[in-house]
C-alpha positions as a LaTeX table, in Angstrom:
\begin{tabular}{lrrr}
\hline
Residue & $x$ (\AA) & $y$ (\AA) & $z$ (\AA) \\
\hline
Unk1 & 43.15 & $-9.84$ & $-8.92$ \\
Unk2 & 41.99 & $-7.31$ & $-6.84$ \\
Unk3 & 40.29 & $-7.35$ & $-3.90$ \\
Unk4 & 39.00 & $-5.01$ & $-1.07$ \\
Unk5 & 40.04 & $-5.55$ & 2.53 \\
Unk6 & 38.45 & $-3.99$ & 5.50 \\
Unk7 & 40.59 & $-2.20$ & 8.14 \\
Unk8 & 41.83 & $-5.34$ & 9.90 \\
Unk9 & 42.58 & $-6.55$ & 6.68 \\
Unk10 & 39.75 & $-9.09$ & 6.17 \\
Unk11 & 38.98 & $-9.61$ & 2.80 \\
Unk12 & 34.95 & $-7.69$ & 2.53 \\
Unk13 & 32.99 & $-5.56$ & $-0.49$ \\
Unk14 & 31.84 & $-1.74$ & 0.17 \\
Unk15 & 28.51 & $-0.57$ & 0.54 \\
Unk16 & 28.40 & 1.34 & $-2.53$ \\
Unk17 & 30.49 & 0.92 & $-5.44$ \\
Unk18 & 30.40 & 3.12 & $-8.46$ \\
Unk19 & 32.82 & 1.16 & $-11.12$ \\
Unk20 & 34.33 & 3.39 & $-14.26$ \\
Unk21 & 36.14 & 2.41 & $-16.66$ \\
Unk22 & 37.74 & 5.34 & $-18.57$ \\
Unk23 & 39.37 & 5.08 & $-22.10$ \\
Unk24 & 42.54 & 3.14 & $-22.97$ \\
Unk25 & 46.14 & 4.86 & $-21.51$ \\
Unk26 & 48.96 & 5.58 & $-23.72$ \\
Unk27 & 50.89 & 3.01 & $-21.91$ \\
Unk28 & 51.57 & $-0.57$ & $-21.37$ \\
Unk29 & 50.87 & $-2.68$ & $-18.40$ \\
Unk30 & 47.20 & $-0.91$ & $-17.14$ \\
Unk31 & 44.41 & $-2.71$ & $-16.07$ \\
Unk32 & 41.11 & $-3.24$ & $-17.71$ \\
Unk33 & 38.02 & $-6.06$ & $-17.63$ \\
Unk34 & 39.84 & $-7.59$ & $-19.92$ \\
Unk35 & 43.14 & $-8.43$ & $-17.53$ \\
Unk36 & 41.41 & $-8.01$ & $-14.02$ \\
Unk37 & 39.28 & $-10.45$ & $-11.78$ \\
Unk38 & 37.67 & $-8.63$ & $-8.73$ \\
Unk39 & 37.32 & $-11.15$ & $-5.70$ \\
Unk40 & 34.04 & $-10.93$ & $-4.29$ \\
Unk41 & 34.20 & $-12.38$ & $-0.71$ \\
Unk42 & 30.77 & $-14.33$ & 0.53 \\
Unk43 & 28.78 & $-11.06$ & 0.42 \\
Unk44 & 26.14 & $-10.65$ & 3.24 \\
Unk45 & 23.02 & $-8.12$ & 2.95 \\
Unk46 & 21.83 & $-7.35$ & 6.33 \\
Unk47 & 19.72 & $-4.09$ & 5.13 \\
Unk48 & 19.53 & $-2.87$ & 2.03 \\
Unk49 & 19.17 & 0.72 & 3.32 \\
Unk50 & 21.38 & 1.99 & 5.84 \\
Unk51 & 19.46 & 2.83 & 9.04 \\
Unk52 & 16.06 & 2.63 & 7.61 \\
Unk53 & 13.92 & 2.67 & 10.89 \\
Unk54 & 16.14 & 5.29 & 12.12 \\
Unk55 & 17.13 & 4.07 & 15.15 \\
Unk56 & 20.53 & 5.73 & 14.90 \\
Unk57 & 18.66 & 9.30 & 13.86 \\
Unk58 & 19.79 & 10.63 & 10.90 \\
Unk59 & 23.05 & 8.32 & 10.47 \\
Unk60 & 23.49 & 6.92 & 6.68 \\
Unk61 & 20.66 & 9.33 & 5.25 \\
Unk62 & 21.96 & 12.78 & 3.47 \\
Unk63 & 20.92 & 15.21 & 1.65 \\
Unk64 & 22.13 & 16.94 & $-1.50$ \\
Unk65 & 22.15 & 20.58 & $-1.36$ \\
Unk66 & 25.65 & 21.73 & $-2.34$ \\
Unk67 & 27.20 & 21.65 & 0.63 \\
Unk68 & 26.77 & 21.89 & 4.49 \\
Unk69 & 24.79 & 25.34 & 3.98 \\
Unk70 & 21.61 & 24.84 & 6.67 \\
Unk71 & 20.01 & 27.80 & 5.02 \\
Unk72 & 20.05 & 25.45 & 1.78 \\
Unk73 & 18.36 & 22.09 & 3.89 \\
Unk74 & 19.17 & 19.83 & 6.85 \\
Unk75 & 18.00 & 16.75 & 8.53 \\
Unk76 & 16.73 & 16.18 & 11.53 \\
Unk77 & 15.70 & 12.78 & 13.15 \\
Unk78 & 12.33 & 13.36 & 14.68 \\
Unk79 & 11.44 & 10.85 & 17.62 \\
Unk80 & 7.43 & 9.73 & 17.93 \\
Unk81 & 6.18 & 11.57 & 14.51 \\
Unk82 & 6.63 & 8.56 & 12.37 \\
Unk83 & 3.87 & 5.91 & 11.92 \\
Unk84 & 3.10 & 4.19 & 15.80 \\
Unk85 & 5.16 & 6.63 & 17.09 \\
Unk86 & 8.15 & 5.32 & 15.24 \\
Unk87 & 11.09 & 7.81 & 14.31 \\
Unk88 & 10.69 & 10.00 & 11.21 \\
Unk89 & 12.89 & 12.16 & 9.34 \\
Unk90 & 12.65 & 15.73 & 9.00 \\
Unk91 & 14.14 & 17.41 & 5.88 \\
Unk92 & 14.03 & 20.97 & 6.32 \\
Unk93 & 14.67 & 24.48 & 3.98 \\
Unk94 & 14.27 & 22.46 & 0.80 \\
Unk95 & 14.28 & 25.22 & $-1.82$ \\
Unk96 & 14.12 & 23.53 & $-5.25$ \\
Unk97 & 12.99 & 20.51 & $-7.07$ \\
Unk98 & 17.03 & 19.16 & $-7.09$ \\
Unk99 & 17.47 & 19.04 & $-3.64$ \\
Unk100 & 16.00 & 16.02 & $-1.25$ \\
Unk101 & 16.82 & 13.47 & 0.81 \\
Unk102 & 19.43 & 10.34 & $-0.06$ \\
Unk103 & 20.53 & 7.12 & 0.90 \\
Unk104 & 23.50 & 4.99 & $-0.88$ \\
Unk105 & 21.95 & 2.03 & $-1.09$ \\
Unk106 & 23.81 & $-1.48$ & $-0.24$ \\
Unk107 & 25.27 & $-2.70$ & $-3.17$ \\
Unk108 & 26.17 & $-6.18$ & $-1.62$ \\
Unk109 & 22.18 & $-6.44$ & $-1.70$ \\
Unk110 & 21.85 & $-6.30$ & $-5.37$ \\
Unk111 & 23.70 & $-9.87$ & $-6.07$ \\
Unk112 & 22.41 & $-12.97$ & $-8.52$ \\
Unk113 & 23.79 & $-15.36$ & $-5.84$ \\
Unk114 & 21.98 & $-14.07$ & $-2.73$ \\
\hline
\end{tabular}
């Protein structure tokens, strides 16, 4: 049985999980989907998009520019520029079609029992 614990030791579920099970190792006693159970605590879904209203500036938002080089793109919170004077998100120095704004969705919101 596997479970995720937060910093206080309380069972929790990560906001983002990317599960990858690789090939069978050359040893005995390894974990697999056949012999492990992942214990899910009671799930809560507050916001599928972290800081979707931009109240915390760029917190939760990122850009994929292959590093932290601002010449290859950066984000900036723009107070009052959004709809009806709300916060907006600006992305500057985008130089290829493969770069842009990104957000990891809260996987706790994608659950059949919610």
